[in-house]
N, C-alpha and C positions, 0 to 999 in steps of 0.2 A: 490605914489609909487616912490621909490628912484632908482637911477641909478644902485645901487648894486643888486637890485632884477630883473633886466632886462638883457637879453642876448645881444650879440652884434648886432643881427638882429632886436632887439626890441620886440621879442615875449616873452610871459610869459612861463617859463619852466614848464613841467608837473611834479608834485611831484612824487618821487619814492615810490613804494609800497614795504613793507617788505614781504619776502617769508614766514615769520611766521604768517602772517595775510592773510587767504584765501579770495579771492575775491568772488563775487556773482556766477560767473561761476563755480569755484571750489566747492563752497558750494552745488550747484545744482548737480554736478557730484558725490560728496560724498553722497549726499542724495539718488541719484538713486542707487548707489552701496549698500547702507545700505538697501534700499527697496528690492533690488534683493536678498541679503542675507536673508532677512526676509522671502521673498516668498519661497526661497529654503528650509529654515529651516521649514517653515510651511508645505511644501509639504512632506518633510521627516517625520515630526511629524504625519501628517495625514496617511501616508503609514504605519508607525510603529503602530499607534493606530488601524488601520484596521486589521493589522496582529495579534496584540494582541487580539483583539475582536474575530477574527476567531479562533485563537488557544484556547482561553478560552472557546468558544462555543463548539469546537470539543472535547477538553479534558474533559470539564464538562459533556458532554453527553456520551462520549465514555469510560471514565475511568471505569464505572460500568461493562463494558464487561470483564474486567480483574478480576472481582470478581464474585463469584457464591455462592449460598446458597445450602448447602448439609445437608442431613438428615441421621443420623446414627441410625439404628435399628437392632435388631436381627431378622433374617429371618429363619423360619423353612422350610427347603427344603423337602417338603412332598413327600415321595417316591411313594405314591399311585397316585399322579398327575404327577410326573415328570418321573417316570420309572415304568410304570404299570407292565411290564414283570419281572422287577427285575434282569435283566441280565447285566445291565450297558453297553450294546452295543451302540456304538456311533451312529450308523445308526438309532436306535430306539429313542435315546435321542434327535436327531435332529428333529424328527417328532413333538415334543412338541414346539409349537410356543410361541411367546412372550405373546399371549393372556393367555395361561395357566400360564405363570410365573407372569403375572399381577394379576391373581387371588390369587396366592400364596403370593404375596407381600401385597395385601389388607388384606388377612386373618391374616398374621403375624403382620401387623401394628395394626389392631383392637385388636388382642390378647394382644399385648404389651401395648396398651393404657388401656385396662381393668386391666392388671397386675399392671400398675403404678397408677391406680386410676384417670386417666385423663378423665374427662367427660365435654363435652360442650353441653349445652342445645340447642336443635334444630339441632344438627349435626348427620346425619345418618352415618352408617358404610360405605356406598357407597361414600358419600361426603368426609369422612375422608381419604379414600384411594386415592382420587384425588389430595391430596397435594403432592404426589410423581409424579415425571416426568414420562411420558410414555417411556422415554429412559431407566429408571431404570430396566424394565423387560428385555431389551436386555443386560444390564450390568450383571445381575444375570445369564441369560442364557449362556452368553459367559464364565462366571466363572465356571458354571457347566460342560459345554462341555470341558473346559480345564482340569478339575479335577472331573470326575464322582463320585469319592469317597465322595464328599461333600453331595451327595443325602442322605437324612435320618438324617442329622445333622442340628444343628442350628448355623448359622454363623452371625457375625456382618458385615453388609454391609453399606458402605457410599455411598448414592445414591443422585442423583440430585433431588432437590425440584422442584415443578411445577413453570413455568415461572411467574405466578401471585404471588406466594408466594415470589419468588426471587424479583420481582418488589416491593413488599410491604416493603422490607427492603432497597430498593434503592430509595424510594420516588415516584415511578410511580403509586402505588396502595395505596389507603387509605380505611378506613372503609366506608366512604361515597360513594366512587366510587365503592366499592365492592357490595353495595346494588343495583347498576344499571348494574353490569357486570354479564353476563351469564356464565363466566368461573371461577368465584370465589365467595364465600359468606363470609360475616363477621364472621360466625362461623368457617370457615376454617382458617381465619386469627387469630382468638382467639386460635385455636388449635396450630397454628404455634408459637404463643407467649408462650404458655404453654410448648411446646417442647424446645423452645429457653431458657426458664428459667432453664430447667433441663440440659442444655448443649448438647442437642441432635441435635439441629439445629444451624448450624454455617455458617457464610459467610466468605469465605477465597479466597485466590488468585486462579484464574482459569487457570491452565496450559492448560486445554483442549481447551481453545479458540484458542491457537496457534497451536495445533497439531491435533485436531479432525477434521473430515470432516464436510460438511454441514449437516443440518438436515431439516426435513420437517416443514411445517407451524405450525404443532401442537406441535412442540418441539423446540421452539426458544432457550431454556436454554441449549440445547445440540449442537447448531450450532457452528462450528469452522472454522478456516482459513487454516487448514492443507493442504488440496488438492489445495486450491488457491495459497498458498505460494509455494508448490512444482511445480505447473504449471508455476508460474512466474519465478521460478529458471530455469526451463527447457527452457523457451522462452528466458530469458536473456542470458543463455549460448549460445543459437543459435545466437543471435544478437552479442554477444561478440566475437564469433569465426568468423563470416562472415563480419559484418559491418566495423570494423576497418581495416581489411586486404584489402577488396575491396576499401573502401573509401580512405585510405592513399595511396594505389597504384595508384588509379585513379588521386588523387591530385598531386602526384609526377610527373606523366606523363604529366598532363595538364600544370603544372606550370614550369617544368624544361626541358621537352623533346619535347612536342607537338609543331608543327609549328603553327605560328600565321596566320591563314587563316579563311575563311568564315565558314568552318566546325567546327573548334574549338570554334569560336564565337557562333555558334548555340548551341553547347553542353553546353557552359558556361551559356547562357541565359536559357536553359531548366533546368539546375541544380538549378539556382536561382529561377526559377518558381516553381520547384518541392518542394523547401523548404517552399513555401507559400501555397501549395495545402492543402485543408482540409484533416485531417487524414482519414475521412470516405471514401475518394476517393481511398486511398490505400487498404481499406477493400474491396471495389468493385473490384479492380484490383486483389487482392489475391483470392477472390471468383472465378473470371473468370479464372485465370491462374492455381492456385495450386489445386483447388477443382474440377471445371468443366472440365478443360483441362487436367491437370496432374493426376487427379483421386485420389488425397490425401484425407485422411479421415477428414471430418469436425470435428471441436473441438479438433483436435490433436495439441499438443504444437508446433510441427515442423511447422505447417502451420502458427500459430500465430507468431512464431519466424521469419519466412521468410517475413511475411507481415511487421512486425516491423523493420526488416532489411532494406527493401525497403524505409520505411518511415524515417529511421535514416540516410541513406546514404547521402542525400543532406546536412544535418547539419554537418556531419563529413567532407565531402569534402570541404565545405565552410570554416570551422574552420581550417582545415589543410592547405588549400591554403593561408589563411591569415597568418598563422604561418610561412609558407615558404617564403612569401613575406617580412616578418619582418626581415629575416636574411639579413644583409648588403651584397651587391654585392661584396664587397672587400673580403669576406670570400671565395666566389666561385673563384674569380680571383686569390687569393693567392694559393688555392689548384691547380688550373690549371697551375699556373706559376711554381709550384714545380714539375710538371710532372704528376700530377694525371689525370686520365681520367674523363670524365663528370660524369660517374656513381660513381667513387670513391669520387669525390668532393661532390656529393650529399649525398651519404651514410655515409661518414666518417666525414663530416664537417657540411653540411647544416642540415641534418636530426637531428643529436644530439642537435643542437642549437634550432631547432624548436620543439623539443620533448615536452616541457612544454605546449605550445599552442595546440599541437596535442592531448596530453593526456587530457587536460581540455575539449577541444571540443568533444572528444570521450565520456568521462564520462557524460558530459551534454546531449549528444545525447542519451546515454543509460538511463539516468534518465528520459528524456522525453518519451522514449519508455515504461519505466516501468509504467508510469501513464496513458497511452493511453487506452481508452475504446472503442471508436466508431469502429475502424477497427476490433476489436476482436468480437464485436457483430455480424458483418456481416458474419463472418466465423463460427458462431455457438458456440462460447465459452461461451455463456450465459446459456447453458444447466445446469440443476441441476445435480451435480455430488456428489453422496453419498459415494462412496468408493475410497480408494487409488488404484493406479494401481496394478494389480495382482502380478506383478514382479517388484521389485525395481531395474530396470535396465534402462539405457537411451533408449534402443531399445523399451521397452514396454512403457516407459513414454513419449518419443518423438513422436513415430510413431503409437503407438497402441491405447490405450484407451483414451476416451475423457477427457478433463481437463478444468479448468477455470483459472482465474488470479485474482490478488488482486483487481484491479479497477472494473473488471466485477462482482466480488463478492459483492463489495459495491453497485453497481447498482442493483444487484439481490435482496439484502436485503432491499433496499429502496422501492422496489415494493411490499413488503409483508405488510399485514395489522397489524400484532401484533406489539405493541410498543416496545417489546423487540428487534425486528430486527432493529429498528432505532438505539438503543444503540449498537447493534452488528456492524452496518454499520459505526458508528462513531469510534468504536474501531478499525475496519479495516483501516479506514483513518489514525488513529494514527500510526498503524504498517507501512502503506505505507509511511507516512511522515518520520518515523525513517529510513526506507531504503533510501529515497531520501536524507535526511540530511547526512547519512553515505556516500553515493556515492559522494556527493558534498565535504564532508570533505576529502575523498580520493583524489579528483581532486586537492584540495588546497595543500595537502601534496605532491603529485607527482609534482605539479608545482614548489613548493619550493625545492624539492629534485633535480630536473633536471635543474633548472633555471641556466643559465650562463650569465655573463655580459661581454660585449666587449667594 
């Protein structure tokens, strides 16, 4: 070693390292960051995959609910059976029940099959008539009551096919399964194929699924979401009117005006606790207060709306307070410095700037309320509701007749034995998801519309 390689003190100098060449510690840190990004990407991928699998399962099962098989045949409205007195009096026509119309339909179908020369070995006239839905008799009866002059004529009617026939064209029923099924026979499926070849049996979009009321266990092909959608609309209107007003007002008071003492601390703790309380507890509360104490009618949409309002309030209050806290104190100080009162400073400056967060929290709370089932079950909204309210008015719909809701209708259909109701339940979930996606899209648009930067 020469004198040139030694420092004045005699120590060997440490060679300098280039910043372009990472040392072992930097390599470990970069590797840890890369692993963390990989873990995060894997978590997102798993979540997206689970969501896709869920959507594929629901859409694959429920898409069939939006299609239905219909049979078009000429029906002779026999005067001897439908209007024995021949006076066309509505009171007398109403005495003929759907059982009488079912006989007319069966006779008309068998006559039509004989006229067209359609014969299936081993198929009796009685079994041939069973390919028509039991709802068809009510459809024809309603048409006759609306226009009694149809009696005695032959009219073409497009009627619902039996649920098993509909399932045959959706893959739920096969020739092999029909041999073991007491509700359909292979011969009936052969008859359906013969009618389909002649263009008399068609599967098309089913608007009735969205507007028709529920149906009994014997008529899954006629079950619809009309009453459930109307009930959900009435309940959400109640929540929309009450929850944002009460929640935002309470949040403004607690955040801007309330003194900071033990009582407000207790209130804040209880609001946070209520946000974590299971929703079924709110159902018990609604049952005790609104039905048992206040005497409101069970299954009425107003009761469901009030229960959902109580459940939504903590979510709206917490979101609103967070939005108010996010507004810089300088905004408040600037308003007060220019001579504005405390109320004016809050209403004219703080609240507009917090509006995006408030609107987002409100709509998320409403979306949560739309999908709740447990509290509605406890107040009786699981009841079977066959008809729309007698009067299309908020008074009748909100306070009067019993109703149901979309999530409760899903629960109701999953409890029934017929496989067609499983398809209906998945279809109802699709409708519910569309509502939820729409509400969240509105939240995003409102946030962007009212968002301000400072």
